[in-house]
C-alpha angles and dihedrals in degrees: 000000000000091000091055089048091055091047091054092043092055091047088049091053090056089054091047091050090050090052091048090051090049093050099036109038115211102232100180129071121259090243086067087085098183094055093045094051091047089052093046089049093053090055093047091050090061096058115115110210098168099103100034094050103034095102098045108110103191117071090209090059092048087056091048093052092047091049091051093051093046091047091058092047089053092047092049093046093048093049095043095051096039093052090049089051089051088059095044100044104022093246128163147203093286092059090043089058091048091053090052091053091049091052091044090064089066102027112052090193087075093077128152092281092050091048089052091049093047092049090051092052091045091053092043089053092059091043087056090053093050092049091046089054090052091050092050090050089049090242121152117256106239112203120228135157091270099053103024096102093046094050088049088052090049092052091048092052094040124255093246090051092047092050091050103044100031092055108123091219090057103051091288096152091055095044094046092048093047091049096047095044092050099043103034100039116007098046092048099044125006096035086062089053091049090052090052092051089048092054091047090050096053 
């Protein structure tokens, strides 16, 4: 039960970050690290942990859960803003990686593993867009090593659902990032840690 609550809570935070981005436009560029961190910190300061953490007994586990939640907020925020900058300034993966290294100088949580995860999500996002374009043009999705995992994800979700919720005109950026972060990183790593904490807490 607790694990499902954390899952839902993390997904809720993605939605709240999107709302914050819509209401408080980020006017700087991500490479302006100081402004980015200030913006991120304002979002973090609004998180209410009181209900989700009230039954956790060990303070160390409370810190671990908070760190996990705040990591995914950071990941979502970085990807969201950087992809928007790609569209505005015709930027690419090389510049995305440079931005990650700039941020990592001030936020140690962006270590080599995190950078690898973020690059994978970034690449997967653009693979999603390519596949969505093929679907819109009624072209067959040809499986290769690059897109195999994403096509499998599409099939698991359902092609009709993918075309509806991944449409960039209908919150597609948000829905794609949420789906990729949860399925490609959280479910394979941090959800396991949450399960361990839950067992320890019982």
